[in-house]
C-alpha positions in Angstrom: 78.9 29.4 300.6 81.0 30.3 303.0 80.4 32.6 306.1 82.7 35.2 304.3 81.1 35.6 301.1 77.6 35.6 302.9 78.6 38.3 305.3 79.7 40.4 302.3 76.3 40.0 300.6 74.9 41.0 303.9 77.0 44.2 304.2 76.0 45.2 300.6 72.2 44.8 301.7 72.6 46.7 304.9 74.5 49.9 303.1 72.1 49.6 300.8 68.9 49.8 303.0 71.1 52.5 305.4 71.6 54.7 302.0 67.7 54.6 301.4 66.9 55.2 304.8 69.0 58.4 305.0 67.4 59.3 301.3 64.4 59.1 302.4 64.6 61.1 305.5 66.9 63.7 303.8 64.6 64.4 301.3 62.0 65.4 303.8 64.2 67.1 305.6 64.7 69.4 302.9 61.6 69.7 302.0 60.7 71.0 305.3 63.4 73.3 305.4 62.3 74.7 301.7 58.6 75.1 303.4 59.6 76.7 306.6 61.6 79.1 304.4 58.8 80.1 302.1 56.7 80.0 305.1 59.3 82.9 306.7 59.7 84.5 303.3 56.2 85.2 303.0 55.6 86.6 306.9 58.2 88.7 305.7 56.6 90.4 302.5 53.5 90.6 304.5 55.2 92.4 307.5 56.5 95.1 304.9 59.7 93.1 303.9 61.1 94.3 307.3 64.7 92.2 308.2 65.4 91.2 311.4 67.7 93.5 313.6 70.7 91.5 313.4 70.6 91.1 309.5 69.7 94.9 309.4 72.9 95.8 311.9 74.9 93.4 309.4 73.8 95.0 306.3 74.8 98.3 307.6 78.4 97.2 309.0 79.0 95.9 305.3 77.6 99.3 303.9 79.4 101.2 306.1 82.7 98.9 305.2 82.2 99.8 301.5 81.8 103.6 301.8 84.8 103.6 304.0 87.0 101.8 300.7 85.2 103.9 298.5 86.1 107.0 300.8 90.2 105.9 300.9 90.0 105.0 297.2 89.2 108.5 296.3 91.9 110.3 298.8 94.6 107.9 297.0 93.4 109.2 293.7 93.5 112.8 294.5 96.9 112.1 296.1 98.3 110.7 293.2 96.6 113.3 290.8 98.4 116.3 293.0 101.9 114.4 292.7 101.5 114.3 289.0 100.5 118.1 289.0 104.2 118.8 291.1 
């Protein structure tokens, strides 16, 4: 057996161990993140569903943007109707 074939086998063994290590701790991390989200959701529901200020601001901004687009589309539609009547 040459040094090259031993090194090749050793690299595969190390790669498998590294993948297992990453997989195990990745799973643990994912479970911890899921648990934290569940706790935060439960706490938010207990508080009456209040959203953080930043999220509420973002939501309001998005609603304003949608309303602005609707108003613009309505003006455009009315303008088109007026042009057809002429």
